[in-house]
C-alpha positions as CSV (number, residue, x, y, z in Angstrom):
1,M,129.4,-193.8,85.4
2,G,129.8,-190.9,88.2
3,D,130.5,-188.2,85.4
4,R,127.1,-189.4,83.6
5,H,125.3,-188.9,87.0
6,R,126.8,-185.6,87.5
7,I,125.7,-184.5,84.1
8,G,122.0,-185.8,84.7
9,R,122.0,-183.8,87.7
10,S,123.3,-180.7,86.2
11,I,120.7,-181.0,83.5
12,G,117.8,-181.2,86.1
13,A,119.3,-178.3,88.0
14,S,119.7,-176.4,84.7
15,I,115.9,-177.0,83.5
16,A,114.7,-176.2,87.1
17,A,116.5,-172.8,86.9
18,L,115.5,-171.9,83.5
19,M,111.7,-172.7,84.1
20,G,111.9,-170.9,87.4
21,F,113.4,-167.6,85.7
22,Q,110.7,-167.9,83.1
23,I,107.8,-168.2,85.4
24,A,109.2,-165.5,87.7
25,F,109.9,-163.3,84.9
26,T,106.5,-163.5,83.3
27,T,104.7,-163.5,86.6
28,I,106.2,-160.1,87.5
29,V,105.2,-158.5,83.8
30,A,101.9,-160.2,84.0
31,V,101.2,-158.7,87.7
32,L,102.6,-155.2,86.6
33,Y,100.6,-154.8,83.7
34,G,97.3,-156.7,84.4
35,I,97.9,-159.6,82.0
36,D,95.3,-162.4,81.8
37,G,95.6,-165.9,80.3
38,F,98.6,-166.7,82.7
39,G,97.5,-170.3,83.2
40,S,97.9,-171.0,79.5
41,F,101.2,-169.8,79.7
42,L,102.1,-172.2,83.1
43,I,101.1,-175.2,81.2
44,T,102.8,-174.6,78.1
45,T,106.3,-173.6,79.5
46,L,105.9,-176.8,81.8
47,L,105.4,-179.0,78.9
48,V,108.4,-177.1,77.1
49,H,110.9,-177.6,79.9
50,V,109.6,-181.2,80.7
51,G,110.2,-182.1,77.1
52,L,113.4,-180.4,76.9
53,G,114.6,-182.1,80.1
54,S,113.6,-185.5,79.0
55,F,115.5,-185.1,75.7
56,L,118.7,-183.9,77.2
57,L,118.6,-186.9,79.9
58,L,118.1,-189.4,76.8
59,M,121.0,-187.4,75.1
60,K,123.4,-186.9,78.2
61,D,125.9,-189.1,76.4
62,D,126.2,-186.4,73.9
63,F,127.5,-183.9,76.5
64,V,131.0,-184.2,75.3
65,I,133.7,-181.8,74.0
66,Q,134.7,-182.6,70.6
67,P,138.3,-182.3,69.3
68,A,139.1,-179.3,67.1
69,E,138.7,-180.1,63.3
70,S,142.8,-179.9,63.0
71,S,143.0,-182.6,65.7
72,T,142.5,-186.2,64.3
73,E,144.0,-188.0,67.6
74,Q,142.6,-185.9,70.4
75,P,139.4,-187.7,72.1
76,E,135.9,-186.6,73.1
77,M,136.0,-185.5,76.6
78,P,132.8,-185.8,78.6
79,L,131.3,-183.1,80.5
80,D,130.2,-183.8,84.0
81,R,127.9,-180.3,83.8
82,V,126.2,-178.3,81.7
83,N,128.2,-175.6,80.3
84,L,127.7,-172.2,79.6
85,A,127.3,-172.4,75.7
86,N,124.8,-175.1,76.4
87,L,123.1,-173.2,78.9
88,L,122.6,-170.0,76.5
89,T,121.2,-172.2,73.9
90,M,119.0,-173.8,76.6
91,F,117.6,-170.2,77.4
92,R,116.8,-169.6,73.9
93,I,114.5,-172.7,74.0
94,S,113.2,-172.1,77.4
95,S,112.1,-168.4,76.0
96,T,110.0,-169.8,73.3
97,P,106.6,-169.9,75.9
98,T,107.7,-166.4,77.3
99,I,108.2,-164.8,74.1
100,L,104.8,-166.0,72.7
101,F,103.1,-164.7,75.8
102,L,104.6,-161.5,75.7
103,L,103.9,-161.0,71.8
104,L,100.4,-162.1,72.0
105,H,99.8,-159.4,74.3
106,T,101.8,-156.4,73.1
107,G,98.6,-155.0,71.1
108,E,96.6,-154.9,74.3
109,H,99.3,-153.7,76.9
110,D,102.0,-151.2,77.1
111,I,104.8,-154.0,77.2
112,A,106.5,-152.9,73.8
113,V,109.8,-152.1,75.5
114,I,110.1,-155.4,77.4
115,V,109.1,-157.5,74.2
116,V,111.9,-155.6,72.3
117,V,114.7,-156.2,74.9
118,F,113.8,-159.8,75.9
119,V,113.4,-160.7,72.2
120,T,116.6,-159.3,71.3
121,V,118.7,-161.0,74.3
122,A,116.9,-164.3,73.1
123,F,118.2,-163.8,69.5
124,L,121.4,-162.6,70.7
125,T,122.0,-165.6,72.4
126,D,122.3,-167.4,69.0
127,L,125.7,-165.5,68.3
128,S,126.9,-165.6,72.0
129,D,126.6,-169.6,72.5
130,G,128.6,-170.3,69.3
131,L,131.3,-167.8,70.2
132,V,131.7,-169.0,73.8
133,S,132.0,-172.5,72.8
134,R,134.7,-171.8,70.4
135,K,136.5,-169.3,72.5
136,A,136.5,-171.6,75.7
137,H,137.2,-174.8,73.3
138,Q,134.0,-176.6,74.4
139,V,132.2,-177.4,71.1
140,T,129.8,-180.2,72.0
141,R,128.0,-182.8,70.1
142,I,124.7,-181.9,72.3
143,G,125.3,-178.2,71.3
144,K,124.9,-178.9,67.6
145,Y,121.5,-180.5,68.3
146,L,120.2,-177.9,70.7
147,D,121.2,-175.1,68.3
148,S,118.8,-176.2,65.6
149,M,115.9,-177.0,67.8
150,S,116.4,-173.8,69.4
151,D,116.6,-171.5,66.2
152,Y,113.6,-173.4,64.7
153,G,111.5,-173.8,67.5
154,I,111.9,-169.9,68.5
155,L,111.5,-168.7,64.8
156,I,108.3,-170.7,64.2
157,A,106.7,-169.5,67.1
158,V,107.6,-165.8,66.4
159,S,106.4,-166.4,62.9
160,I,102.9,-167.7,63.8
161,T,102.6,-164.9,66.0
162,F,103.7,-162.1,63.6
163,L,101.4,-163.7,61.1
164,H,98.8,-163.5,63.3
165,Y,99.4,-159.4,63.7
166,S,99.9,-159.4,59.8
167,I,103.6,-158.0,60.4
168,I,105.1,-160.3,58.1
169,P,103.2,-161.1,54.8
170,S,101.8,-164.4,54.4
171,W,104.0,-165.5,51.4
172,F,107.1,-164.9,53.7
173,F,105.5,-167.0,56.5
174,A,105.0,-169.7,54.1
175,L,108.6,-169.8,52.7
176,V,109.9,-170.0,56.4
177,M,107.6,-172.7,57.2
178,V,108.2,-174.8,54.0
179,R,112.2,-174.3,54.5
180,F,112.1,-175.6,57.9
181,L,109.7,-178.5,57.0
182,V,111.6,-179.6,54.1
183,Q,114.7,-179.5,56.0
184,W,113.0,-181.3,59.0
185,I,111.9,-184.2,56.6
186,G,115.1,-184.5,54.9
187,L,117.4,-184.8,58.0
188,S,114.8,-187.5,59.4
189,A,114.8,-189.7,56.3
190,L,118.7,-189.4,56.5
191,S,118.7,-190.2,60.1
192,V,116.5,-193.3,59.3
193,Y,118.6,-194.0,56.2
194,Q,122.0,-194.0,57.9
195,G,121.0,-195.1,61.5
196,C,122.0,-191.9,62.9
197,L,122.2,-188.1,62.5
198,I,125.5,-186.1,62.6
199,A,124.5,-182.5,63.3
200,K,125.9,-180.3,60.7
201,S,125.7,-176.5,60.0
202,S,126.7,-174.4,56.7
203,F,127.5,-170.9,56.4
204,L,124.5,-170.1,54.4
205,G,122.3,-172.0,56.7
206,K,123.8,-169.6,59.7
207,V,123.3,-166.6,57.7
208,S,119.5,-167.5,56.7
209,I,118.8,-167.9,60.5
210,F,120.9,-164.8,61.6
211,T,118.8,-162.8,58.9
212,I,115.4,-164.0,59.9
213,M,116.1,-163.1,63.4
214,T,117.6,-159.7,62.8
215,L,114.0,-159.3,60.4
216,Y,112.1,-160.5,63.4
217,A,113.9,-158.0,65.9
218,T,113.3,-155.1,63.6
219,A,109.5,-156.2,63.4
220,T,109.5,-155.6,67.1
221,L,110.4,-151.9,66.8
222,T,106.7,-151.6,64.8
223,F,105.1,-152.0,68.1
224,F,106.3,-148.2,68.8
225,E,104.0,-145.9,67.0
226,R,106.8,-143.2,66.8
227,L,109.3,-145.6,65.3
228,E,107.0,-147.5,62.8
229,P,107.2,-144.9,59.9
230,H,110.8,-145.1,60.3
231,V,111.0,-148.7,60.3
232,I,108.6,-149.9,58.0
233,G,110.6,-149.1,54.7
234,F,113.8,-150.8,56.1
235,F,111.8,-153.6,57.2
236,S,110.2,-154.2,53.6
237,V,113.6,-154.2,52.3
238,L,114.8,-156.8,54.7
239,V,112.0,-159.1,54.1
240,Y,112.8,-159.4,50.4
241,L,116.7,-159.7,51.5
242,A,115.8,-162.4,54.0
243,A,113.8,-164.4,51.3
244,G,116.5,-164.2,48.9
245,I,118.8,-165.8,51.2
246,I,116.1,-168.3,52.5
247,L,116.0,-169.4,49.0
248,V,119.6,-169.8,48.4
249,S,120.1,-171.6,51.6
250,A,117.3,-174.1,50.7
251,V,119.2,-175.1,47.6
252,E,122.5,-175.5,49.5
253,K,120.7,-177.4,52.2
254,A,119.1,-179.6,49.3
255,Y,122.3,-180.3,47.7
256,I,123.9,-181.1,51.2
257,L,121.2,-183.6,51.8
258,V,121.3,-185.3,48.5
259,H,125.5,-185.6,49.1
260,D,125.0,-187.0,52.5
261,F,122.4,-189.5,51.1
262,F,125.0,-190.4,48.4
263,D,127.6,-190.9,50.9
264,A,125.5,-193.2,53.1
265,G,124.6,-195.3,50.5
266,R,128.2,-195.8,49.4
267,S,129.0,-196.6,52.7
268,K,126.3,-199.0,53.4
269,T,127.5,-200.7,50.1
270,G,131.2,-200.8,51.5
271,K,129.9,-202.6,54.7
272,R,127.9,-205.1,52.6
273,I,131.1,-205.7,50.7
274,D,133.5,-206.1,53.6
275,T,131.0,-208.4,55.3
276,G,131.0,-210.5,51.8
277,E,134.7,-210.9,52.3
């Protein structure tokens, strides 16, 4: 029970620290560059952090280190504080309102350098959190849920902003949204059907997320007038490459979901047989 109280306090402290950083950072940028509309940012970031904190407190029993796949006897080990890998993933979610605020004001204020650096750092945490968790042997159950939440949340927010600025074509935006929506519906249905959701990831799924993030990080360079002519050709090629990877990943994800539904059905049938005997 003591460990669960400590992890709860650690979650609260982590959320407070992340929210404090986002507000302080955005306040400094807004004051230095005379950016208006700061009130809407404050409301949005408050809602995001309260929602994230509430979710993590409800899921605090999932802050456990999972044994290596090669180990079948090693038990799960509960955490008494948020580890570094989870904190990096939480930072990505926490940064979503800040990225939106910065992107929406890039066209009116000279903050392109800040946007590029901040967006790149946020996207790089997608690589670093997994690397840190594996190197430190601290792969957690909650980390798998957070990773998907952070990727989808930040990519959807950036996609909407880039569509607004006509940086990405509308067909690509539709493809990304349909890909995420279909996966969300499929996973929700699977969760209801089998009574729980076991977070899984695939190589192609990770590649598709990484490709979209690379595409969007490249897109931020178009905010620089001198770089735009040199970036636009590469960006156009990358859009079609990303689209192809997303389509292949979607087929793989559909196959995995269908397979998981069949496995859940067989498991339910087996349980009914065992109960009858």
